Backbone as a chain_set.jsonl record, in Angstrom:
{"seq": "XXXXXXXXXXXXXXXXXXXXXXXXXXXXXXXXXXXXXXXXXXXXXXXXXXXXXXXXXXXXXXXXXXXXXXXXXXXXXXXXXXXXXXXXXXXXXXXXXXXXXXXXXXXXXXXXXXXXXXXXXXXXXXXXXXXX", "coords": {"N": [[8.017, 11.262, 21.734], [5.97, 11.895, 19.63], [2.73, 10.846, 18.414], [1.208, 11.363, 15.877], [3.359, 12.193, 14.178], [5.045, 10.113, 14.128], [3.442, 7.767, 12.617], [3.227, 9.314, 10.005], [5.792, 8.762, 9.23], [5.78, 6.316, 9.12], [4.017, 5.713, 7.568], [5.818, 7.059, 5.15], [7.757, 5.168, 5.292], [6.775, 2.493, 4.048], [5.013, 3.277, 1.912], [7.404, 3.732, 0.435], [8.344, 1.426, -0.095], [6.844, -0.007, -1.123], [5.869, 1.395, -3.379], [8.848, 0.79, -4.896], [9.756, -1.97, -4.838], [8.312, -3.619, -7.656], [10.083, -2.044, -9.198], [11.941, -1.739, -12.185], [15.864, -2.161, -13.303], [15.798, 0.429, -14.201], [14.201, 2.007, -12.418], [11.73, 2.104, -13.079], [7.861, 1.255, -12.474], [4.931, -0.084, -12.58], [1.755, 0.993, -12.547], [-0.584, -0.487, -10.703], [-3.135, -0.641, -11.298], [-4.064, 0.589, -13.998], [-1.993, -0.372, -15.466], [-0.036, 1.886, -16.308], [3.288, 2.675, -16.904], [5.891, 4.097, -14.523], [8.203, 5.541, -13.199], [9.389, 4.829, -9.723], [9.908, 6.392, -7.672], [9.533, 9.049, -8.438], [6.449, 9.149, -10.291], [4.534, 7.696, -8.927], [2.148, 6.629, -6.496], [1.542, 5.67, -3.255], [-1.075, 3.476, -3.357], [-3.789, 2.984, -1.911], [-6.396, 0.487, -1.481], [-8.71, 0.25, 0.103], [-9.197, 2.551, 2.356], [-7.201, 4.588, 3.386], [-8.144, 5.485, 6.398], [-9.005, 3.561, 7.571], [-7.37, 2.12, 10.025], [-6.566, -0.996, 10.384], [-6.326, -1.906, 7.937], [-4.551, 0.156, 7.011], [-1.921, -0.242, 6.901], [-1.578, -2.848, 5.411], [0.297, -5.198, 3.853], [1.011, -7.962, 2.9], [2.111, -9.846, 0.759], [2.82, -12.964, 0.774], [0.814, -13.731, 2.134], [-0.828, -13.308, 0.153], [-3.096, -10.86, 1.149], [-3.082, -7.789, 0.946], [-3.603, -4.055, 1.095], [-2.175, -2.049, -0.138], [-0.469, -0.962, -2.824], [1.208, 0.527, -5.81], [0.441, 3.0, -7.361], [0.12, 5.092, -9.751], [0.022, 8.683, -10.425], [-2.973, 9.709, -11.279], [-4.657, 7.812, -11.014], [-4.74, 7.236, -8.616], [-5.216, 9.857, -7.686], [-6.827, 11.774, -9.222], [-9.146, 9.509, -10.216], [-9.905, 8.702, -7.941], [-8.314, 6.287, -6.978], [-9.592, 4.245, -8.215], [-11.215, 2.169, -7.243], [-12.665, -0.282, -7.234], [-11.597, -1.34, -9.839], [-9.272, -1.957, -8.671], [-10.0, -3.766, -6.462], [-10.548, -5.998, -8.47], [-8.415, -6.497, -9.481], [-6.779, -6.875, -7.377], [-7.87, -9.734, -6.623], [-7.402, -11.142, -8.926], [-4.402, -10.972, -8.812], [-3.782, -12.743, -6.203], [-5.405, -14.067, -6.165], [-8.521, -15.552, -6.648], [-11.206, -14.136, -4.229], [-9.414, -12.372, -2.066], [-10.094, -9.508, -2.705], [-12.508, -9.343, -1.105], [-11.286, -10.274, 1.201], [-9.624, -8.261, 2.147], [-11.601, -5.969, 2.635], [-12.988, -7.216, 4.739], [-11.417, -7.736, 6.681], [-10.514, -4.794, 7.183], [-13.007, -3.514, 8.265], [-12.847, -4.345, 10.805], [-11.775, -3.334, 14.222], [-8.721, -1.802, 14.737], [-6.625, -1.022, 16.712], [-3.188, 0.899, 16.864], [-0.281, 0.913, 19.536], [1.874, 3.989, 19.838], [4.056, 2.691, 20.084], [4.115, 0.308, 18.647], [3.801, 1.198, 15.666], [6.463, 2.522, 15.19], [8.014, 0.078, 15.505], [6.563, -1.302, 13.345], [7.649, 0.899, 11.552], [10.309, 0.843, 11.474], [10.434, -1.726, 10.573], [9.58, -1.722, 8.146], [11.296, -0.54, 6.767], [13.974, -1.249, 7.185], [13.527, -3.449, 5.525], [13.714, -2.285, 2.617], [14.346, -1.866, -0.741], [17.314, -1.009, -1.6]], "CA": [[7.526, 10.972, 20.594], [4.528, 12.641, 19.063], [2.08, 9.286, 17.437], [0.795, 11.952, 14.487], [4.507, 12.491, 13.644], [5.187, 8.286, 13.863], [2.226, 7.687, 11.965], [3.757, 9.701, 8.664], [6.558, 8.601, 9.343], [5.383, 4.963, 8.905], [3.171, 5.653, 5.557], [6.338, 7.02, 4.497], [8.572, 3.665, 4.994], [6.0, 1.677, 3.449], [5.12, 3.635, 0.434], [8.705, 3.74, -0.58], [9.032, 0.036, 0.198], [5.645, -0.753, -2.07], [6.17, 1.744, -5.126], [10.241, 0.463, -5.017], [9.571, -3.263, -4.727], [8.535, -4.602, -8.285], [10.614, -1.407, -10.199], [13.182, -2.392, -13.195], [16.723, -1.305, -12.98], [15.399, 2.03, -14.784], [13.667, 2.484, -11.505], [9.851, 1.929, -13.207], [7.105, 0.009, -12.247], [3.748, -0.072, -13.182], [0.503, 0.985, -11.999], [-1.679, -1.16, -10.099], [-4.895, -0.641, -12.008], [-4.204, 0.821, -15.062], [-0.556, -0.615, -16.21], [0.456, 2.671, -16.623], [4.442, 2.619, -16.276], [6.136, 5.324, -14.715], [9.92, 6.301, -12.058], [8.752, 4.743, -8.732], [10.222, 7.739, -7.082], [8.589, 10.646, -8.849], [4.981, 9.427, -10.758], [3.935, 6.694, -8.708], [1.856, 6.983, -5.491], [0.92, 4.391, -2.461], [-2.335, 3.826, -3.488], [-4.846, 2.564, -1.162], [-7.717, -0.019, -2.007], [-9.57, 0.747, 1.432], [-9.232, 3.758, 2.733], [-6.204, 4.907, 4.894], [-8.522, 6.17, 7.475], [-9.079, 2.64, 8.362], [-6.161, 1.596, 10.214], [-7.207, -2.444, 10.725], [-5.701, -2.198, 6.97], [-3.758, 1.038, 6.411], [-0.142, -1.056, 6.349], [-1.56, -4.292, 5.103], [0.99, -5.435, 2.8], [1.753, -8.638, 3.108], [1.833, -10.928, -0.608], [2.533, -14.369, 0.607], [-0.249, -14.292, 2.304], [-2.262, -12.766, -0.407], [-3.2, -10.016, 1.974], [-2.805, -6.441, 0.807], [-4.394, -2.845, 0.627], [-1.707, -0.973, -0.734], [0.157, -1.21, -4.09], [2.021, 1.085, -6.081], [-0.793, 3.349, -8.402], [0.127, 6.514, -10.816], [-0.756, 9.735, -9.824], [-4.135, 9.827, -11.834], [-5.061, 6.465, -10.882], [-4.747, 7.357, -7.483], [-5.583, 10.581, -7.251], [-8.006, 12.064, -10.04], [-9.781, 9.123, -10.145], [-10.351, 8.101, -6.602], [-7.841, 5.355, -6.528], [-9.982, 2.979, -8.715], [-11.155, 1.432, -5.751], [-13.299, -1.395, -8.033], [-10.694, -1.803, -10.78], [-8.321, -2.224, -7.62], [-10.309, -5.197, -6.077], [-11.131, -6.892, -8.748], [-6.943, -7.126, -9.381], [-6.506, -8.335, -5.853], [-8.383, -11.072, -6.874], [-6.637, -11.515, -10.513], [-3.197, -11.594, -8.867], [-3.472, -13.118, -5.222], [-6.785, -15.278, -5.655], [-10.321, -14.776, -5.685], [-11.861, -13.622, -2.611], [-8.235, -11.549, -1.712], [-10.722, -8.197, -2.443], [-13.414, -9.454, 0.088], [-11.194, -10.295, 2.886], [-9.124, -7.295, 2.912], [-12.592, -5.784, 2.938], [-13.5, -7.917, 5.967], [-10.602, -7.032, 7.848], [-11.088, -3.29, 7.168], [-13.888, -3.364, 8.985], [-12.105, -4.413, 12.249], [-11.218, -1.881, 14.79], [-7.224, -2.399, 15.037], [-5.707, 0.511, 17.536], [-1.905, 1.011, 17.144], [0.042, 1.98, 19.997], [2.643, 4.516, 19.264], [5.685, 2.112, 19.927], [4.035, -0.926, 17.386], [3.969, 2.308, 14.708], [7.077, 2.922, 15.046], [8.142, -1.152, 15.369], [6.395, -1.043, 11.971], [7.79, 1.769, 10.613], [11.598, 0.098, 11.327], [10.408, -3.186, 9.831], [9.561, -1.551, 6.523], [13.053, 0.321, 6.742], [14.989, -2.637, 6.99], [13.314, -4.137, 4.114], [13.408, -1.332, 1.567], [15.6, -2.124, -1.712], [18.779, 0.266, -2.039]], "C": [[6.468, 11.143, 19.973], [3.882, 11.295, 18.03], [1.689, 10.087, 16.445], [2.719, 11.781, 13.378], [5.177, 10.727, 13.405], [4.499, 7.778, 12.636], [2.938, 8.202, 10.18], [4.824, 9.467, 8.327], [6.704, 6.702, 8.261], [4.657, 4.77, 7.883], [4.258, 6.153, 5.082], [7.204, 6.06, 3.449], [7.626, 2.654, 3.941], [5.761, 2.645, 2.407], [5.952, 3.921, -0.07], [8.942, 2.255, -0.971], [7.824, -0.41, -1.36], [5.629, 0.179, -3.565], [7.565, 1.575, -5.383], [10.468, -1.202, -5.501], [9.775, -4.198, -6.653], [9.309, -3.375, -9.286], [11.731, -1.806, -10.608], [14.651, -1.458, -12.724], [16.927, -0.06, -13.547], [14.643, 2.704, -13.694], [11.587, 2.7, -11.665], [9.481, 0.82, -13.067], [5.846, 0.779, -12.929], [2.503, 0.28, -12.131], [-0.401, -0.074, -12.0], [-3.032, -1.743, -10.519], [-4.539, -0.33, -12.967], [-3.114, 0.664, -16.131], [0.262, 0.538, -16.63], [2.32, 2.917, -16.092], [5.337, 4.356, -16.084], [7.291, 5.16, -13.265], [8.869, 5.902, -10.446], [9.053, 5.728, -7.538], [9.17, 9.012, -7.358], [6.538, 10.571, -9.241], [4.783, 8.258, -9.89], [3.562, 7.015, -7.219], [1.706, 5.426, -4.761], [-0.597, 4.027, -2.704], [-3.178, 2.677, -2.611], [-6.619, 1.769, -1.339], [-8.793, -0.074, -1.179], [-8.75, 1.848, 2.184], [-7.749, 3.928, 3.885], [-6.619, 5.192, 6.176], [-8.911, 4.628, 8.709], [-7.808, 1.793, 8.965], [-6.173, -0.2, 10.809], [-6.298, -2.714, 9.58], [-4.558, -0.727, 6.406], [-2.313, 0.448, 6.084], [-0.148, -2.196, 5.872], [-0.79, -4.359, 3.907], [1.782, -6.997, 2.489], [1.07, -10.264, 1.778], [2.243, -12.372, -0.594], [1.512, -14.779, 1.047], [-1.548, -13.891, 1.24], [-3.176, -11.948, -0.017], [-2.701, -8.567, 1.502], [-3.438, -5.16, 0.219], [-3.717, -1.99, -0.397], [-0.429, -1.277, -2.461], [0.776, 0.092, -4.941], [0.79, 1.697, -7.56], [-0.088, 4.873, -9.249], [-0.619, 7.074, -9.831], [-2.643, 10.04, -10.245], [-5.078, 9.149, -11.437], [-5.872, 6.768, -9.455], [-5.556, 8.488, -6.956], [-6.97, 11.59, -8.122], [-8.954, 11.068, -10.066], [-10.031, 8.787, -8.827], [-9.809, 6.697, -6.208], [-8.628, 3.606, -7.052], [-10.446, 2.333, -8.329], [-11.717, -0.094, -6.47], [-12.33, -2.216, -8.82], [-9.695, -2.252, -9.756], [-8.636, -3.75, -7.062], [-10.259, -6.111, -7.165], [-9.234, -6.942, -9.511], [-6.214, -7.452, -8.63], [-6.777, -9.29, -6.729], [-7.828, -11.603, -8.322], [-4.857, -11.903, -9.561], [-2.814, -12.195, -7.708], [-4.726, -14.096, -4.81], [-8.277, -14.91, -5.52], [-10.623, -14.849, -4.201], [-10.765, -12.628, -1.877], [-9.052, -10.009, -1.196], [-11.641, -8.195, -0.924], [-12.6, -9.144, 1.3], [-10.08, -9.112, 3.097], [-9.965, -6.238, 3.33], [-13.122, -5.522, 4.546], [-12.595, -7.332, 6.964], [-10.633, -5.461, 8.217], [-11.825, -3.179, 7.83], [-13.631, -3.994, 10.414], [-11.867, -3.215, 12.503], [-9.89, -2.488, 15.541], [-6.661, -0.772, 15.765], [-4.471, -0.147, 17.975], [-1.569, 1.615, 18.726], [1.62, 2.369, 19.336], [4.142, 3.555, 19.11], [5.245, 0.731, 19.077], [4.306, 0.177, 15.709], [5.564, 2.54, 14.416], [8.125, 1.359, 14.461], [7.913, -1.576, 14.095], [7.536, -0.059, 11.471], [9.77, 1.199, 10.328], [11.784, -0.912, 10.753], [10.806, -2.721, 8.48], [10.802, -0.298, 6.383], [13.534, -0.531, 6.179], [14.57, -3.397, 5.337], [13.426, -3.529, 2.624], [14.84, -1.474, 0.474], [16.476, -1.013, -1.82], [18.99, -0.005, -3.501]], "O": [[5.935, 10.056, 19.749], [4.503, 10.866, 17.057], [1.801, 9.311, 15.495], [2.965, 11.363, 12.247], [5.751, 10.414, 12.361], [5.171, 7.386, 11.682], [3.06, 7.348, 9.302], [5.161, 9.812, 7.195], [7.342, 6.24, 7.315], [4.638, 3.692, 7.289], [4.138, 5.789, 3.912], [7.406, 5.945, 2.24], [8.219, 2.144, 2.991], [6.858, 2.81, 1.872], [5.768, 4.458, -1.162], [9.594, 1.908, -1.956], [8.159, -1.023, -2.374], [5.403, -0.332, -4.662], [7.839, 2.319, -6.325], [11.244, -1.544, -6.393], [10.681, -4.956, -7.0], [9.167, -3.728, -10.457], [12.589, -2.215, -9.825], [14.645, -0.43, -12.047], [18.002, 0.534, -13.468], [14.374, 3.894, -13.859], [10.681, 3.116, -10.944], [10.041, -0.258, -13.268], [5.795, 1.833, -13.562], [2.438, -0.215, -11.006], [-0.934, -0.543, -13.006], [-3.697, -2.746, -10.259], [-4.543, -1.436, -13.508], [-3.095, 1.202, -17.239], [1.262, 0.287, -17.302], [2.547, 3.313, -14.949], [5.444, 5.303, -16.863], [6.858, 4.512, -12.312], [7.865, 6.542, -10.13], [8.351, 5.729, -6.526], [8.356, 9.63, -6.671], [5.65, 11.323, -8.839], [5.051, 7.383, -10.713], [4.421, 7.605, -6.564], [1.728, 4.346, -5.352], [-1.32, 4.571, -1.869], [-3.016, 1.483, -2.86], [-7.697, 2.363, -1.318], [-9.866, -0.441, -1.658], [-7.568, 1.688, 2.487], [-7.539, 3.365, 4.959], [-5.803, 5.21, 7.098], [-9.03, 4.569, 9.932], [-7.339, 0.854, 8.322], [-5.601, -0.37, 11.885], [-5.444, -3.577, 9.784], [-3.876, -0.834, 5.387], [-1.704, 0.725, 5.05], [0.914, -2.808, 5.755], [-1.116, -3.663, 2.946], [2.889, -7.122, 1.964], [0.203, -11.135, 1.853], [2.129, -13.055, -1.612], [1.039, -15.867, 0.72], [-2.756, -14.067, 1.397], [-4.235, -12.035, -0.638], [-1.566, -8.355, 1.928], [-3.777, -5.124, -0.964], [-4.294, -1.357, -1.281], [0.357, -2.224, -2.489], [0.657, 0.994, -4.112], [0.424, 0.981, -8.492], [-0.067, 5.742, -8.378], [-1.376, 6.667, -8.95], [-3.401, 10.557, -9.426], [-6.235, 9.567, -11.407], [-7.067, 6.634, -9.195], [-6.388, 8.353, -6.059], [-7.945, 11.999, -7.491], [-10.041, 11.625, -9.914], [-11.137, 8.284, -9.026], [-10.407, 5.964, -5.42], [-8.442, 2.462, -6.638], [-10.34, 1.306, -8.999], [-11.053, -1.079, -6.145], [-12.163, -3.424, -8.654], [-9.139, -3.257, -10.199], [-7.856, -4.699, -7.141], [-9.87, -7.223, -6.81], [-9.183, -7.906, -10.274], [-5.196, -8.122, -8.802], [-5.954, -9.665, -7.564], [-8.053, -12.79, -8.559], [-4.281, -12.979, -9.72], [-1.602, -12.407, -7.668], [-5.003, -14.655, -3.749], [-8.941, -14.281, -4.697], [-10.225, -15.594, -3.305], [-11.287, -11.985, -0.967], [-8.941, -9.44, -0.11], [-11.549, -7.413, 0.022], [-12.826, -8.286, 2.153], [-9.63, -9.007, 4.238], [-9.537, -5.487, 4.206], [-13.446, -4.551, 5.23], [-12.931, -6.594, 7.89], [-10.757, -5.019, 9.359], [-11.381, -2.308, 8.578], [-14.643, -4.019, 11.115], [-11.74, -2.255, 11.742], [-9.844, -3.274, 16.487], [-6.414, 0.293, 15.199], [-4.302, -1.062, 18.782], [-2.255, 2.515, 19.212], [2.354, 1.637, 18.673], [5.033, 3.693, 18.273], [6.21, 0.006, 18.835], [4.993, -0.26, 14.785], [5.838, 2.761, 13.237], [8.786, 1.36, 13.422], [8.816, -2.195, 13.533], [8.433, -0.652, 10.871], [10.335, 1.202, 9.234], [12.892, -1.269, 10.354], [11.798, -3.025, 7.817], [10.749, 0.749, 5.738], [13.612, -0.714, 4.964], [15.274, -3.717, 4.379], [13.248, -4.213, 1.615], [16.012, -1.257, 0.783], [15.978, 0.019, -2.269], [19.845, 0.62, -4.128]]}, "num_chains": 1, "name": "protein.A"}
């Protein structure tokens, strides 16, 4: 099992979950940063508040704890506007409580190394939660 392949599979599994979880019965969900509606599968990305290069928060999505680094974002916000990091952080504080963005930033600056086995387990966990 190749680590880079497993990382890609985990990225895909979490992305599908994050984009679909808040979609309505028509498959529409809203962009976390601009509010634009779009189909979760075709028009939305899995946007990251802190860069994916920071493995400590790359797959952080724990809404119950108010700690999430990923949300559905339209392609314009995510790609053309560089992820709208400032607005993303402000929205995290609005949705999950003041200081949420700061917590994610602090976590992102910690070093976290995942074993390939942990990556596979995380992927399986996200795939099992995917709403059909």
